[in-house]
C-alpha positions in Angstrom: -14.3 29.7 -12.2 -11.5 28.2 -10.2 -10.8 24.4 -10.1 -11.0 22.7 -6.8 -7.6 21.0 -7.1 -8.6 18.5 -4.4 -11.2 17.2 -6.9 -8.9 16.9 -9.9 -8.4 13.2 -10.6 -4.7 13.5 -11.6 -4.0 15.6 -8.4 -5.8 13.0 -6.3 -3.7 10.2 -7.9 -0.5 12.2 -7.2 -1.5 12.8 -3.6 -2.4 9.1 -3.1 1.0 8.1 -4.5 2.8 10.5 -2.2 0.8 9.3 0.8 1.6 5.7 -0.1 5.3 6.4 -0.5 5.4 8.3 2.9 3.6 5.4 4.6 5.9 2.8 3.2 9.1 4.9 3.8 8.1 5.2 7.5 7.8 1.5 7.8 11.1 0.8 6.0 12.8 3.3 8.3 11.2 1.7 11.4 12.7 -1.6 10.3 16.1 0.0 9.7 16.0 -1.2 6.1 18.3 1.6 4.9 16.7 2.1 1.5 14.1 4.3 0.0 10.8 3.2 -1.5 12.2 4.1 -5.0 15.2 1.8 -4.4 12.9 -1.0 -3.2 10.8 -0.6 -6.4 14.0 -0.8 -8.5 15.2 -3.8 -6.6 11.9 -5.6 -7.3 12.0 -4.6 -11.0 15.5 -6.2 -11.2 14.3 -9.3 -9.3 11.4 -9.7 -11.7 13.4 -9.2 -14.8 17.2 -9.7 -14.3 19.6 -8.5 -16.9 17.7 -5.4 -18.1 19.7 -2.5 -19.3 19.8 0.7 -17.3 17.6 2.3 -20.0 15.1 -0.5 -19.7 15.1 -0.2 -15.9 14.5 3.6 -16.2 11.6 2.9 -18.5 10.0 0.2 -16.3 10.4 2.2 -13.1 9.4 5.5 -14.7 12.6 7.2 -13.6 15.2 9.2 -15.5 18.5 7.3 -16.4 20.6 9.5 -14.1 18.4 8.6 -11.0 18.7 4.9 -12.0 22.5 5.2 -12.1 22.6 6.7 -8.6 20.2 4.2 -7.2 22.1 1.3 -8.7 25.3 2.7 -7.2 23.7 2.8 -3.8 22.1 -0.7 -4.1 25.5 -2.1 -5.3 27.3 -0.5 -2.3 24.8 -2.1 0.0 25.4 -5.4 -1.6 21.8 -5.8 -2.8 22.6 -6.0 -6.5 25.5 -6.9 -8.7 26.6 -5.5 -12.0 28.6 -7.7 -14.3 30.2 -6.5 -17.5 28.8 -7.8 -20.7 31.5 -9.2 -22.9 32.0 -7.0 -26.0 29.9 -4.2 -24.6 31.7 -1.5 -22.6 28.5 0.5 -21.9 26.0 -2.0 -20.5 26.0 -4.3 -17.5 24.1 -7.4 -16.6 22.3 -6.2 -13.4 20.9 -8.9 -11.0 19.8 -9.1 -7.4 22.6 -10.5 -5.3 22.1 -13.3 -2.7 22.1 -10.6 0.0 19.6 -8.7 -2.0 17.3 -11.7 -2.2 17.5 -12.2 1.5 16.7 -8.5 2.0 13.6 -8.8 -0.3 12.4 -11.9 1.5 12.9 -10.3 4.9 10.8 -7.2 4.0 8.2 -8.7 1.7 5.7 -9.4 4.5 5.7 -5.7 5.3 5.1 -4.8 1.6 2.3 -7.2 1.3 0.7 -5.9 4.5 0.9 -2.3 3.0 -0.7 -3.5 -0.2 -3.5 -5.1 1.7 -4.0 -2.1 4.0 -4.3 0.2 1.0 -7.2 -1.8 -0.4 -9.1 -2.4 2.9 -12.8 -2.2 2.3 -12.6 -2.8 -1.4 -14.1 -5.9 -3.0 -12.2 -7.9 -5.6 -14.5 -6.5 -8.2 -13.8 -2.9 -7.1 -10.1 -3.5 -7.2 -10.4 -5.0 -10.7 -12.4 -2.0 -11.8 -9.9 0.4 -10.2 -7.0 -1.3 -12.0 -8.8 -1.1 -15.3 -9.5 2.6 -14.8 -5.9 3.3 -13.9 -4.7 1.4 -16.9 -7.1 3.5 -19.1 -5.7 6.7 -17.6 -2.2 5.5 -18.2 -3.1 4.6 -21.8 -4.5 8.1 -22.4 -1.2 9.6 -21.3 1.1 7.9 -23.8 
């Protein structure tokens, strides 16, 4: 018996994630933001928790360390983050959102919030709560 892949929950989650990223990327591109959805996520992780190591950033954003390094390089070139050397540590940097980066986040936050709201149109608060609980349970099963 063949699986109907379109009915496999993990496949559906992956497809949903891809559609959400495509939707958001189109909007970022329309606005001329000049960054990818993954770079936006990393920027928001840094804003929420400044000073994390690259390893911690990789863990929090579920990306490999090499991808994080490339994204940090790009975000730094765009002036959206700053990396400061940590005294006595030649391998780690204090990574923070720059003033320009904060302006960038503020400028585009309305679009992000609009996307979040659109993705949950037609769901009650109770349904959203249940969905979050179920997703957390799936994530817990995978670690």
